[in-house]
All heavy atoms as a GROMACS GRO file, in nm:
protein
  603
    1LEU      N    1   1.788   0.824  -0.260
    1LEU     CA    2   1.734   0.727  -0.167
    1LEU      C    3   1.769   0.585  -0.212
    1LEU      O    4   1.810   0.504  -0.132
    1LEU     CB    5   1.583   0.746  -0.155
    1LEU     CG    6   1.510   0.654  -0.059
    1LEU    CD1    7   1.561   0.673   0.083
    1LEU    CD2    8   1.362   0.680  -0.064
    2ALA      N    9   1.755   0.560  -0.341
    2ALA     CA   10   1.787   0.427  -0.393
    2ALA      C   11   1.936   0.399  -0.377
    2ALA      O   12   1.975   0.288  -0.339
    2ALA     CB   13   1.745   0.416  -0.538
    3THR      N   14   2.018   0.499  -0.402
    3THR     CA   15   2.162   0.481  -0.388
    3THR      C   16   2.198   0.445  -0.245
    3THR      O   17   2.281   0.357  -0.221
    3THR     CB   18   2.236   0.609  -0.432
    3THR    OG1   19   2.198   0.640  -0.566
    3THR    CG2   20   2.386   0.592  -0.424
    4SER      N   21   2.136   0.513  -0.149
    4SER     CA   22   2.168   0.482  -0.009
    4SER      C   23   2.125   0.341   0.028
    4SER      O   24   2.194   0.274   0.107
    4SER     CB   25   2.102   0.585   0.085
    4SER     OG   26   1.961   0.569   0.086
    5LEU      N   27   2.014   0.292  -0.028
    5LEU     CA   28   1.973   0.155   0.001
    5LEU      C   29   2.072   0.054  -0.057
    5LEU      O   30   2.104  -0.046   0.007
    5LEU     CB   31   1.833   0.130  -0.055
    5LEU     CG   32   1.719   0.206   0.014
    5LEU    CD1   33   1.587   0.181  -0.059
    5LEU    CD2   34   1.707   0.167   0.160
    6PHE      N   35   2.123   0.081  -0.177
    6PHE     CA   36   2.223  -0.009  -0.235
    6PHE      C   37   2.355  -0.001  -0.158
    6PHE      O   38   2.420  -0.103  -0.137
    6PHE     CB   39   2.244   0.022  -0.384
    6PHE     CG   40   2.141  -0.038  -0.472
    6PHE    CD1   41   2.036   0.039  -0.521
    6PHE    CD2   42   2.146  -0.172  -0.506
    6PHE    CE1   43   1.940  -0.017  -0.603
    6PHE    CE2   44   2.050  -0.229  -0.587
    6PHE     CZ   45   1.946  -0.151  -0.636
    7ILE      N   46   2.395   0.117  -0.116
    7ILE     CA   47   2.518   0.130  -0.038
    7ILE      C   48   2.505   0.055   0.095
    7ILE      O   49   2.598  -0.011   0.140
    7ILE     CB   50   2.553   0.278  -0.016
    7ILE    CG1   51   2.598   0.340  -0.149
    7ILE    CG2   52   2.660   0.294   0.091
    7ILE    CD1   53   2.619   0.489  -0.144
    8ARG      N   54   2.388   0.064   0.156
    8ARG     CA   55   2.366  -0.011   0.281
    8ARG      C   56   2.374  -0.161   0.257
    8ARG      O   57   2.425  -0.236   0.342
    8ARG     CB   58   2.230   0.024   0.340
    8ARG     CG   59   2.226   0.160   0.402
    8ARG     CD   60   2.092   0.188   0.462
    8ARG     NE   61   2.084   0.327   0.505
    8ARG     CZ   62   1.975   0.383   0.552
    8ARG    NH1   63   1.864   0.314   0.562
    8ARG    NH2   64   1.976   0.509   0.589
    9ALA      N   65   2.324  -0.208   0.143
    9ALA     CA   66   2.331  -0.350   0.112
    9ALA      C   67   2.477  -0.393   0.095
    9ALA      O   68   2.519  -0.497   0.146
    9ALA     CB   69   2.251  -0.381  -0.014
   10TYR      N   70   2.556  -0.312   0.022
   10TYR     CA   71   2.699  -0.341   0.008
   10TYR      C   72   2.770  -0.337   0.144
   10TYR      O   73   2.851  -0.424   0.176
   10TYR     CB   74   2.767  -0.241  -0.086
   10TYR     CG   75   2.752  -0.274  -0.232
   10TYR    CD1   76   2.670  -0.198  -0.314
   10TYR    CD2   77   2.821  -0.380  -0.288
   10TYR    CE1   78   2.657  -0.227  -0.448
   10TYR    CE2   79   2.809  -0.411  -0.422
   10TYR     CZ   80   2.727  -0.334  -0.502
   10TYR     OH   81   2.714  -0.363  -0.635
   11ALA      N   82   2.740  -0.236   0.224
   11ALA     CA   83   2.804  -0.225   0.356
   11ALA      C   84   2.769  -0.344   0.444
   11ALA      O   85   2.854  -0.396   0.517
   11ALA     CB   86   2.763  -0.094   0.423
   12GLY      N   87   2.645  -0.388   0.436
   12GLY     CA   88   2.604  -0.506   0.513
   12GLY      C   89   2.679  -0.631   0.469
   12GLY      O   90   2.722  -0.712   0.552
   13TYR      N   91   2.695  -0.646   0.338
   13TYR     CA   92   2.769  -0.762   0.287
   13TYR      C   93   2.914  -0.759   0.336
   13TYR      O   94   2.966  -0.858   0.385
   13TYR     CB   95   2.765  -0.768   0.135
   13TYR     CG   96   2.851  -0.879   0.079
   13TYR    CD1   97   2.803  -1.008   0.074
   13TYR    CD2   98   2.980  -0.854   0.036
   13TYR    CE1   99   2.882  -1.112   0.026
   13TYR    CE2  100   3.060  -0.956  -0.013
   13TYR     CZ  101   3.011  -1.085  -0.017
   13TYR     OH  102   3.090  -1.187  -0.063
   14PHE      N  103   2.979  -0.644   0.319
   14PHE     CA  104   3.120  -0.637   0.356
   14PHE      C  105   3.141  -0.638   0.507
   14PHE      O  106   3.248  -0.676   0.553
   14PHE     CB  107   3.185  -0.515   0.291
   14PHE     CG  108   3.199  -0.528   0.142
   14PHE    CD1  109   3.140  -0.437   0.057
   14PHE    CD2  110   3.269  -0.634   0.088
   14PHE    CE1  111   3.152  -0.451  -0.080
   14PHE    CE2  112   3.280  -0.650  -0.050
   14PHE     CZ  113   3.221  -0.557  -0.134
   15ALA      N  114   3.040  -0.601   0.584
   15ALA     CA  115   3.051  -0.614   0.730
   15ALA      C  116   3.049  -0.761   0.770
   15ALA      O  117   3.115  -0.801   0.867
   15ALA     CB  118   2.938  -0.539   0.798
   16ARG      N  119   2.974  -0.843   0.695
   16ARG     CA  120   2.968  -0.986   0.725
   16ARG      C  121   3.086  -1.063   0.667
   16ARG      O  122   3.119  -1.171   0.714
   16ARG     CB  123   2.837  -1.045   0.669
   16ARG     CG  124   2.713  -1.001   0.743
   16ARG     CD  125   2.590  -1.075   0.694
   16ARG     NE  126   2.569  -1.067   0.550
   16ARG     CZ  127   2.505  -0.969   0.486
   16ARG    NH1  128   2.456  -0.868   0.555
   16ARG    NH2  129   2.490  -0.972   0.355
   17HIS      N  130   3.152  -1.009   0.565
   17HIS     CA  131   3.261  -1.080   0.497
   17HIS      C  132   3.388  -0.996   0.499
   17HIS      O  133   3.442  -0.958   0.395
   17HIS     CB  134   3.222  -1.110   0.352
   17HIS     CG  135   3.103  -1.199   0.340
   17HIS    ND1  136   2.975  -1.150   0.332
   17HIS    CD2  137   3.092  -1.333   0.336
   17HIS    CE1  138   2.891  -1.250   0.322
   17HIS    NE2  139   2.959  -1.364   0.324
   18LYS      N  140   3.437  -0.969   0.616
   18LYS     CA  141   3.559  -0.889   0.630
   18LYS      C  142   3.681  -0.972   0.592
   18LYS      O  143   3.694  -1.087   0.633
   18LYS     CB  144   3.575  -0.840   0.774
   18LYS     CG  145   3.469  -0.742   0.817
   18LYS     CD  146   3.492  -0.696   0.959
   18LYS     CE  147   3.383  -0.598   0.999
   18LYS     NZ  148   3.395  -0.557   1.137
   19PRO      N  149   3.770  -0.915   0.513
   19PRO     CA  150   3.892  -0.989   0.477
   19PRO      C  151   3.991  -0.992   0.594
   19PRO      O  152   3.994  -0.901   0.676
   19PRO     CB  153   3.949  -0.910   0.359
   19PRO     CG  154   3.897  -0.772   0.377
   19PRO     CD  155   3.762  -0.786   0.445
   20SER      N  156   4.070  -1.096   0.598
   20SER     CA  157   4.173  -1.104   0.702
   20SER      C  158   4.298  -1.032   0.654
   20SER      O  159   4.308  -0.991   0.539
   20SER     CB  160   4.204  -1.251   0.734
   20SER     OG  161   4.254  -1.315   0.619
   21ALA      N  162   4.396  -1.018   0.742
   21ALA     CA  163   4.517  -0.942   0.711
   21ALA      C  164   4.598  -1.007   0.599
   21ALA      O  165   4.661  -0.939   0.520
   21ALA     CB  166   4.603  -0.928   0.836
   22GLY      N  167   4.599  -1.138   0.589
   22GLY     CA  168   4.681  -1.206   0.489
   22GLY      C  169   4.607  -1.240   0.361
   22GLY      O  170   4.653  -1.322   0.283
   23THR      N  171   4.494  -1.178   0.337
   23THR     CA  172   4.415  -1.210   0.218
   23THR      C  173   4.483  -1.158   0.093
   23THR      O  174   4.531  -1.045   0.089
   23THR     CB  175   4.274  -1.147   0.231
   23THR    OG1  176   4.215  -1.189   0.354
   23THR    CG2  177   4.185  -1.189   0.117
   24SER      N  178   4.486  -1.241  -0.010
   24SER     CA  179   4.550  -1.200  -0.136
   24SER      C  180   4.459  -1.105  -0.214
   24SER      O  181   4.340  -1.094  -0.186
   24SER     CB  182   4.580  -1.323  -0.221
   24SER     OG  183   4.459  -1.381  -0.266
   25ILE      N  184   4.518  -1.039  -0.311
   25ILE     CA  185   4.442  -0.945  -0.394
   25ILE      C  186   4.336  -1.020  -0.474
   25ILE      O  187   4.224  -0.971  -0.492
   25ILE     CB  188   4.536  -0.865  -0.487
   25ILE    CG1  189   4.623  -0.773  -0.402
   25ILE    CG2  190   4.458  -0.787  -0.590
   25ILE    CD1  191   4.725  -0.695  -0.479
   26GLY      N  192   4.368  -1.138  -0.519
   26GLY     CA  193   4.270  -1.219  -0.593
   26GLY      C  194   4.149  -1.252  -0.508
   26GLY      O  195   4.036  -1.246  -0.556
   27ALA      N  196   4.175  -1.289  -0.382
   27ALA     CA  197   4.064  -1.320  -0.292
   27ALA      C  198   3.981  -1.195  -0.263
   27ALA      O  199   3.858  -1.202  -0.252
   27ALA     CB  200   4.117  -1.380  -0.162
   28LEU      N  201   4.048  -1.079  -0.252
   28LEU     CA  202   3.974  -0.954  -0.231
   28LEU      C  203   3.885  -0.922  -0.350
   28LEU      O  204   3.770  -0.880  -0.334
   28LEU     CB  205   4.072  -0.838  -0.205
   28LEU     CG  206   4.142  -0.836  -0.071
   28LEU    CD1  207   4.246  -0.725  -0.068
   28LEU    CD2  208   4.043  -0.818   0.041
   29LEU      N  209   3.938  -0.942  -0.471
   29LEU     CA  210   3.859  -0.918  -0.591
   29LEU      C  211   3.742  -1.016  -0.600
   29LEU      O  212   3.632  -0.979  -0.639
   29LEU     CB  213   3.946  -0.925  -0.715
   29LEU     CG  214   4.044  -0.809  -0.734
   29LEU    CD1  215   4.133  -0.834  -0.855
   29LEU    CD2  216   3.970  -0.678  -0.748
   30ASP      N  217   3.767  -1.142  -0.566
   30ASP     CA  218   3.659  -1.241  -0.564
   30ASP      C  219   3.550  -1.200  -0.466
   30ASP      O  220   3.431  -1.212  -0.495
   30ASP     CB  221   3.712  -1.379  -0.527
   30ASP     CG  222   3.790  -1.445  -0.640
   30ASP    OD1  223   3.774  -1.399  -0.756
   30ASP    OD2  224   3.865  -1.540  -0.612
   31ASN      N  225   3.592  -1.150  -0.349
   31ASN     CA  226   3.497  -1.104  -0.248
   31ASN      C  227   3.419  -0.984  -0.299
   31ASN      O  228   3.298  -0.973  -0.277
   31ASN     CB  229   3.571  -1.069  -0.118
   31ASN     CG  230   3.477  -1.044  -0.002
   31ASN    OD1  231   3.365  -1.092   0.000
   31ASN    ND2  232   3.524  -0.969   0.095
   32LEU      N  233   3.486  -0.895  -0.370
   32LEU     CA  234   3.420  -0.777  -0.426
   32LEU      C  235   3.315  -0.818  -0.528
   32LEU      O  236   3.202  -0.768  -0.526
   32LEU     CB  237   3.525  -0.685  -0.489
   32LEU     CG  238   3.473  -0.557  -0.552
   32LEU    CD1  239   3.426  -0.461  -0.444
   32LEU    CD2  240   3.582  -0.492  -0.634
   33PHE      N  241   3.349  -0.909  -0.618
   33PHE     CA  242   3.254  -0.955  -0.719
   33PHE      C  243   3.140  -1.034  -0.656
   33PHE      O  244   3.025  -1.023  -0.700
   33PHE     CB  245   3.324  -1.038  -0.825
   33PHE     CG  246   3.415  -0.956  -0.913
   33PHE    CD1  247   3.545  -0.994  -0.935
   33PHE    CD2  248   3.369  -0.840  -0.974
   33PHE    CE1  249   3.629  -0.920  -1.015
   33PHE    CE2  250   3.452  -0.764  -1.055
   33PHE     CZ  251   3.582  -0.804  -1.076
   34ALA      N  252   3.170  -1.111  -0.552
   34ALA     CA  253   3.064  -1.186  -0.484
   34ALA      C  254   2.967  -1.088  -0.416
   34ALA      O  255   2.846  -1.112  -0.415
   34ALA     CB  256   3.124  -1.280  -0.381
   35GLY      N  257   3.020  -0.979  -0.362
   35GLY     CA  258   2.934  -0.877  -0.301
   35GLY      C  259   2.843  -0.813  -0.404
   35GLY      O  260   2.723  -0.793  -0.379
   36GLY      N  261   2.898  -0.782  -0.520
   36GLY     CA  262   2.817  -0.725  -0.627
   36GLY      C  263   2.709  -0.821  -0.673
   36GLY      O  264   2.595  -0.781  -0.698
   37LYS      N  265   2.745  -0.949  -0.682
   37LYS     CA  266   2.648  -1.050  -0.724
   37LYS      C  267   2.535  -1.064  -0.622
   37LYS      O  268   2.418  -1.074  -0.658
   37LYS     CB  269   2.719  -1.184  -0.742
   37LYS     CG  270   2.634  -1.293  -0.798
   37LYS     CD  271   2.715  -1.420  -0.823
   37LYS     CE  272   2.628  -1.530  -0.877
   37LYS     NZ  273   2.704  -1.652  -0.900
   38GLN      N  274   2.570  -1.061  -0.492
   38GLN     CA  275   2.468  -1.075  -0.388
   38GLN      C  276   2.377  -0.953  -0.384
   38GLN      O  277   2.256  -0.967  -0.372
   38GLN     CB  278   2.532  -1.097  -0.252
   38GLN     CG  279   2.427  -1.117  -0.144
   38GLN     CD  280   2.486  -1.143  -0.007
   38GLN    OE1  281   2.607  -1.139   0.010
   38GLN    NE2  282   2.401  -1.169   0.089
   39VAL      N  283   2.434  -0.835  -0.397
   39VAL     CA  284   2.351  -0.714  -0.396
   39VAL      C  285   2.263  -0.709  -0.519
   39VAL      O  286   2.146  -0.671  -0.512
   39VAL     CB  287   2.439  -0.587  -0.382
   39VAL    CG1  288   2.358  -0.462  -0.403
   39VAL    CG2  289   2.506  -0.584  -0.246
   40PHE      N  290   2.316  -0.753  -0.634
   40PHE     CA  291   2.235  -0.758  -0.755
   40PHE      C  292   2.117  -0.854  -0.736
   40PHE      O  293   2.007  -0.827  -0.784
   40PHE     CB  294   2.319  -0.801  -0.875
   40PHE     CG  295   2.241  -0.811  -1.002
   40PHE    CD1  296   2.201  -0.696  -1.069
   40PHE    CD2  297   2.207  -0.935  -1.055
   40PHE    CE1  298   2.128  -0.704  -1.186
   40PHE    CE2  299   2.134  -0.944  -1.172
   40PHE     CZ  300   2.094  -0.829  -1.239
   41ALA      N  301   2.140  -0.964  -0.666
   41ALA     CA  302   2.032  -1.059  -0.639
   41ALA      C  303   1.925  -0.998  -0.548
   41ALA      O  304   1.809  -1.039  -0.552
   41ALA     CB  305   2.089  -1.186  -0.576
   42GLN      N  306   1.962  -0.899  -0.469
   42GLN     CA  307   1.867  -0.833  -0.378
   42GLN      C  308   1.799  -0.712  -0.442
   42GLN      O  309   1.724  -0.642  -0.376
   42GLN     CB  310   1.939  -0.784  -0.252
   42GLN     CG  311   1.997  -0.894  -0.167
   42GLN     CD  312   2.078  -0.836  -0.052
   42GLN    OE1  313   2.099  -0.716  -0.042
   42GLN    NE2  314   2.125  -0.922   0.036
   43THR      N  315   1.822  -0.688  -0.571
   43THR     CA  316   1.771  -0.569  -0.636
   43THR      C  317   1.619  -0.558  -0.626
   43THR      O  318   1.566  -0.451  -0.597
   43THR     CB  319   1.815  -0.566  -0.784
   43THR    OG1  320   1.957  -0.562  -0.789
   43THR    CG2  321   1.760  -0.446  -0.857
   44GLU      N  322   1.549  -0.668  -0.649
   44GLU     CA  323   1.403  -0.664  -0.644
   44GLU      C  324   1.354  -0.628  -0.504
   44GLU      O  325   1.260  -0.550  -0.488
   44GLU     CB  326   1.344  -0.796  -0.690
   44GLU     CG  327   1.360  -0.819  -0.839
   44GLU     CD  328   1.296  -0.949  -0.884
   44GLU    OE1  329   1.211  -1.003  -0.810
   44GLU    OE2  330   1.330  -0.994  -0.994
   45ALA      N  331   1.418  -0.682  -0.402
   45ALA     CA  332   1.378  -0.651  -0.264
   45ALA      C  333   1.408  -0.505  -0.232
   45ALA      O  334   1.328  -0.438  -0.166
   45ALA     CB  335   1.451  -0.742  -0.166
   46ILE      N  336   1.520  -0.453  -0.280
   46ILE     CA  337   1.555  -0.314  -0.257
   46ILE      C  338   1.456  -0.223  -0.328
   46ILE      O  339   1.411  -0.122  -0.273
   46ILE     CB  340   1.700  -0.286  -0.300
   46ILE    CG1  341   1.797  -0.360  -0.208
   46ILE    CG2  342   1.730  -0.137  -0.300
   46ILE    CD1  343   1.941  -0.356  -0.253
   47GLU      N  344   1.420  -0.258  -0.452
   47GLU     CA  345   1.324  -0.178  -0.526
   47GLU      C  346   1.187  -0.181  -0.460
   47GLU      O  347   1.118  -0.079  -0.455
   47GLU     CB  348   1.315  -0.226  -0.671
   47GLU     CG  349   1.435  -0.192  -0.754
   47GLU     CD  350   1.426  -0.244  -0.896
   47GLU    OE1  351   1.329  -0.314  -0.929
   47GLU    OE2  352   1.518  -0.214  -0.973
   48ALA      N  353   1.147  -0.296  -0.406
   48ALA     CA  354   1.019  -0.305  -0.335
   48ALA      C  355   1.022  -0.218  -0.210
   48ALA      O  356   0.923  -0.150  -0.178
   48ALA     CB  357   0.989  -0.449  -0.299
   49ARG      N  358   1.134  -0.220  -0.139
   49ARG     CA  359   1.148  -0.135  -0.020
   49ARG      C  360   1.142   0.013  -0.058
   49ARG      O  361   1.078   0.093   0.009
   49ARG     CB  362   1.279  -0.167   0.050
   49ARG     CG  363   1.298  -0.095   0.179
   49ARG     CD  364   1.422  -0.145   0.248
   49ARG     NE  365   1.450  -0.063   0.364
   49ARG     CZ  366   1.565  -0.057   0.424
   49ARG    NH1  367   1.665  -0.130   0.382
   49ARG    NH2  368   1.583   0.022   0.528
   50LEU      N  369   1.207   0.049  -0.168
   50LEU     CA  370   1.204   0.186  -0.217
   50LEU      C  371   1.063   0.227  -0.256
   50LEU      O  372   1.018   0.337  -0.221
   50LEU     CB  373   1.299   0.200  -0.336
   50LEU     CG  374   1.306   0.336  -0.402
   50LEU    CD1  375   1.363   0.439  -0.303
   50LEU    CD2  376   1.391   0.331  -0.526
   51ASP      N  377   0.991   0.138  -0.326
   51ASP     CA  378   0.853   0.169  -0.362
   51ASP      C  379   0.766   0.189  -0.238
   51ASP      O  380   0.680   0.276  -0.235
   51ASP     CB  381   0.795   0.058  -0.450
   51ASP     CG  382   0.856   0.056  -0.588
   51ASP    OD1  383   0.910   0.161  -0.631
   51ASP    OD2  384   0.849  -0.050  -0.654
   52GLY      N  385   0.789   0.107  -0.135
   52GLY     CA  386   0.714   0.123  -0.010
   52GLY      C  387   0.742   0.255   0.058
   52GLY      O  388   0.650   0.322   0.106
   53ILE      N  389   0.867   0.295   0.060
   53ILE     CA  390   0.904   0.423   0.122
   53ILE      C  391   0.842   0.538   0.046
   53ILE      O  392   0.786   0.632   0.104
   53ILE     CB  393   1.057   0.437   0.130
   53ILE    CG1  394   1.115   0.337   0.230
   53ILE    CG2  395   1.096   0.579   0.168
   53ILE    CD1  396   1.266   0.328   0.227
   54LEU      N  397   0.850   0.532  -0.088
   54LEU     CA  398   0.794   0.640  -0.170
   54LEU      C  399   0.642   0.644  -0.160
   54LEU      O  400   0.583   0.752  -0.166
   54LEU     CB  401   0.839   0.625  -0.315
   54LEU     CG  402   0.988   0.647  -0.340
   54LEU    CD1  403   1.022   0.621  -0.486
   54LEU    CD2  404   1.029   0.787  -0.298
   55ALA      N  405   0.578   0.529  -0.146
   55ALA     CA  406   0.432   0.526  -0.130
   55ALA      C  407   0.390   0.588   0.003
   55ALA      O  408   0.287   0.655   0.011
   55ALA     CB  409   0.381   0.382  -0.140
   56GLU      N  410   0.470   0.567   0.108
   56GLU     CA  411   0.440   0.628   0.238
   56GLU      C  412   0.449   0.779   0.232
   56GLU      O  413   0.371   0.850   0.294
   56GLU     CB  414   0.536   0.576   0.345
   56GLU     CG  415   0.512   0.436   0.392
   56GLU     CD  416   0.615   0.394   0.495
   56GLU    OE1  417   0.691   0.478   0.544
   56GLU    OE2  418   0.618   0.273   0.525
   57LEU      N  419   0.548   0.827   0.156
   57LEU     CA  420   0.568   0.972   0.148
   57LEU      C  421   0.460   1.040   0.066
   57LEU      O  422   0.431   1.158   0.088
   57LEU     CB  423   0.706   1.002   0.087
   57LEU     CG  424   0.826   0.956   0.168
   57LEU    CD1  425   0.954   0.984   0.090
   57LEU    CD2  426   0.830   1.026   0.302
   58GLY      N  427   0.402   0.970  -0.028
   58GLY     CA  428   0.300   1.029  -0.113
   58GLY      C  429   0.362   1.118  -0.220
   58GLY      O  430   0.483   1.126  -0.236
   59THR      N  431   0.276   1.186  -0.292
   59THR     CA  432   0.322   1.274  -0.398
   59THR      C  433   0.372   1.404  -0.337
   59THR      O  434   0.299   1.469  -0.262
   59THR     CB  435   0.208   1.304  -0.496
   59THR    OG1  436   0.155   1.180  -0.543
   59THR    CG2  437   0.256   1.386  -0.613
   60PRO      N  438   0.493   1.445  -0.368
   60PRO     CA  439   0.544   1.569  -0.311
   60PRO      C  440   0.471   1.690  -0.369
   60PRO      O  441   0.435   1.692  -0.486
   60PRO     CB  442   0.691   1.570  -0.351
   60PRO     CG  443   0.702   1.480  -0.468
   60PRO     CD  444   0.591   1.380  -0.454
   61ALA      N  445   0.449   1.787  -0.285
   61ALA     CA  446   0.386   1.911  -0.329
   61ALA      C  447   0.489   1.993  -0.406
   61ALA      O  448   0.608   1.988  -0.376
   61ALA     CB  449   0.335   1.989  -0.208
   62PRO      N  450   0.443   2.070  -0.504
   62PRO     CA  451   0.540   2.153  -0.575
   62PRO      C  452   0.599   2.259  -0.484
   62PRO      O  453   0.529   2.321  -0.405
   62PRO     CB  454   0.457   2.216  -0.688
   62PRO     CG  455   0.315   2.196  -0.649
   62PRO     CD  456   0.309   2.082  -0.554
   63ALA      N  457   0.728   2.276  -0.494
   63ALA     CA  458   0.798   2.372  -0.408
   63ALA      C  459   0.827   2.498  -0.489
   63ALA      O  460   0.938   2.518  -0.538
   63ALA     CB  461   0.925   2.309  -0.354
   64ILE      N  462   0.726   2.581  -0.504
   64ILE     CA  463   0.738   2.701  -0.587
   64ILE      C  464   0.843   2.796  -0.529
   64ILE      O  465   0.925   2.852  -0.602
   64ILE     CB  466   0.601   2.770  -0.602
   64ILE    CG1  467   0.506   2.677  -0.678
   64ILE    CG2  468   0.614   2.903  -0.675
   64ILE    CD1  469   0.364   2.722  -0.680
   65ALA      N  470   0.841   2.814  -0.398
   65ALA     CA  471   0.937   2.906  -0.336
   65ALA      C  472   1.081   2.857  -0.356
   65ALA      O  473   1.171   2.935  -0.387
   65ALA     CB  474   0.906   2.922  -0.188
   66ALA      N  475   1.103   2.728  -0.341
   66ALA     CA  476   1.237   2.672  -0.360
   66ALA      C  477   1.281   2.686  -0.505
   66ALA      O  478   1.396   2.721  -0.533
   66ALA     CB  479   1.240   2.526  -0.316
   67ASN      N  480   1.191   2.660  -0.597
   67ASN     CA  481   1.225   2.674  -0.739
   67ASN      C  482   1.258   2.819  -0.773
   67ASN      O  483   1.353   2.846  -0.846
   67ASN     CB  484   1.110   2.625  -0.827
   67ASN     CG  485   1.092   2.475  -0.819
   67ASN    OD1  486   1.183   2.403  -0.781
   67ASN    ND2  487   0.973   2.429  -0.854
   68LEU      N  488   1.181   2.913  -0.719
   68LEU     CA  489   1.206   3.054  -0.744
   68LEU      C  490   1.341   3.097  -0.686
   68LEU      O  491   1.416   3.171  -0.749
   68LEU     CB  492   1.094   3.140  -0.687
   68LEU     CG  493   1.102   3.290  -0.711
   68LEU    CD1  494   1.102   3.320  -0.859
   68LEU    CD2  495   0.988   3.361  -0.643
   69ALA      N  496   1.373   3.048  -0.567
   69ALA     CA  497   1.501   3.081  -0.505
   69ALA      C  498   1.617   3.028  -0.588
   69ALA      O  499   1.718   3.098  -0.607
   69ALA     CB  500   1.506   3.024  -0.363
   70ILE      N  501   1.606   2.907  -0.640
   70ILE     CA  502   1.713   2.848  -0.721
   70ILE      C  503   1.730   2.924  -0.851
   70ILE      O  504   1.843   2.952  -0.894
   70ILE     CB  505   1.686   2.698  -0.746
   70ILE    CG1  506   1.699   2.620  -0.616
   70ILE    CG2  507   1.779   2.642  -0.852
   70ILE    CD1  508   1.836   2.628  -0.552
   71VAL      N  509   1.619   2.958  -0.917
   71VAL     CA  510   1.629   3.033  -1.042
   71VAL      C  511   1.694   3.169  -1.018
   71VAL      O  512   1.778   3.214  -1.095
   71VAL     CB  513   1.490   3.047  -1.108
   71VAL    CG1  514   1.492   3.147  -1.222
   71VAL    CG2  515   1.441   2.912  -1.156
   72THR      N  516   1.657   3.234  -0.907
   72THR     CA  517   1.717   3.363  -0.873
   72THR      C  518   1.866   3.347  -0.846
   72THR      O  519   1.948   3.428  -0.893
   72THR     CB  520   1.647   3.423  -0.750
   72THR    OG1  521   1.507   3.432  -0.777
   72THR    CG2  522   1.702   3.559  -0.715
   73LEU      N  523   1.903   3.245  -0.774
   73LEU     CA  524   2.044   3.220  -0.745
   73LEU      C  525   2.123   3.190  -0.872
   73LEU      O  526   2.235   3.240  -0.890
   73LEU     CB  527   2.058   3.104  -0.646
   73LEU     CG  528   2.191   3.094  -0.578
   73LEU    CD1  529   2.200   3.198  -0.467
   73LEU    CD2  530   2.212   2.956  -0.521
   74MET      N  531   2.065   3.112  -0.962
   74MET     CA  532   2.133   3.082  -1.088
   74MET      C  533   2.150   3.208  -1.172
   74MET      O  534   2.254   3.227  -1.235
   74MET     CB  535   2.055   2.975  -1.164
   74MET     CG  536   2.067   2.837  -1.103
   74MET     SD  537   1.965   2.711  -1.181
   74MET     CE  538   2.020   2.720  -1.349
   75ALA      N  539   2.049   3.293  -1.174
   75ALA     CA  540   2.060   3.419  -1.248
   75ALA      C  541   2.169   3.507  -1.188
   75ALA      O  542   2.247   3.570  -1.261
   75ALA     CB  543   1.926   3.491  -1.248
   76LEU      N  544   2.176   3.511  -1.056
   76LEU     CA  545   2.280   3.588  -0.990
   76LEU      C  546   2.418   3.534  -1.022
   76LEU      O  547   2.512   3.611  -1.049
   76LEU     CB  548   2.255   3.587  -0.838
   76LEU     CG  549   2.354   3.668  -0.754
   76LEU    CD1  550   2.344   3.816  -0.788
   76LEU    CD2  551   2.326   3.647  -0.607
   77LEU      N  552   2.433   3.403  -1.021
   77LEU     CA  553   2.561   3.341  -1.056
   77LEU      C  554   2.599   3.372  -1.201
   77LEU      O  555   2.716   3.400  -1.230
   77LEU     CB  556   2.558   3.191  -1.033
   77LEU     CG  557   2.562   3.145  -0.888
   77LEU    CD1  558   2.538   2.996  -0.879
   77LEU    CD2  559   2.694   3.182  -0.825
   78ALA      N  560   2.503   3.367  -1.291
   78ALA     CA  561   2.532   3.398  -1.431
   78ALA      C  562   2.572   3.543  -1.446
   78ALA      O  563   2.663   3.576  -1.522
   78ALA     CB  564   2.408   3.369  -1.517
   79LEU      N  565   2.507   3.632  -1.370
   79LEU     CA  566   2.542   3.773  -1.374
   79LEU      C  567   2.684   3.796  -1.322
   79LEU      O  568   2.763   3.867  -1.383
   79LEU     CB  569   2.441   3.854  -1.292
   79LEU     CG  570   2.461   4.004  -1.288
   79LEU    CD1  571   2.443   4.064  -1.427
   79LEU    CD2  572   2.365   4.068  -1.191
   80VAL      N  573   2.718   3.735  -1.211
   80VAL     CA  574   2.850   3.750  -1.153
   80VAL      C  575   2.956   3.690  -1.247
   80VAL      O  576   3.064   3.746  -1.265
   80VAL     CB  577   2.858   3.685  -1.012
   80VAL    CG1  578   3.000   3.673  -0.964
   80VAL    CG2  579   2.772   3.762  -0.915
   81HIS      N  580   2.924   3.577  -1.307
   81HIS     CA  581   3.020   3.512  -1.396
   81HIS      C  582   3.044   3.595  -1.523
   81HIS      O  583   3.153   3.589  -1.581
   81HIS     CB  584   2.969   3.373  -1.434
   81HIS     CG  585   3.063   3.296  -1.520
   81HIS    ND1  586   3.185   3.253  -1.475
   81HIS    CD2  587   3.055   3.256  -1.649
   81HIS    CE1  588   3.248   3.188  -1.571
   81HIS    NE2  589   3.169   3.188  -1.679
   82SER      N  590   2.946   3.672  -1.565
   82SER     CA  591   2.961   3.750  -1.687
   82SER      C  592   3.045   3.876  -1.666
   82SER      O  593   3.084   3.941  -1.762
   82SER     CB  594   2.825   3.790  -1.743
   82SER     OG  595   2.760   3.881  -1.654
   83LEU      N  596   3.072   3.912  -1.540
   83LEU     CA  597   3.150   4.033  -1.512
   83LEU      C  598   3.296   4.014  -1.539
   83LEU      O  599   3.364   3.929  -1.534
   83LEU     CB  600   3.131   4.078  -1.367
   83LEU     CG  601   2.989   4.122  -1.334
   83LEU    CD1  602   2.982   4.156  -1.184
   83LEU    CD2  603   2.948   4.242  -1.416
   0.00000   0.00000   0.00000
């Protein structure tokens, strides 16, 4: 979830700062570093948004059935791999 919020911040920056066809590699790199600097400056806001989303969701219930299914699948894979 946090990764998607940071990717959206980068995508938003690059959507607003599209390079033109004749842009040099140096200018592209400068734009890339400026995007990283701007997204880094938004880190606290992104973390606050993430905390808000996680607070809305509450504490997740334990997924015993899902855990059992994964352990069974991993055991099956180990069995097949040992053949």
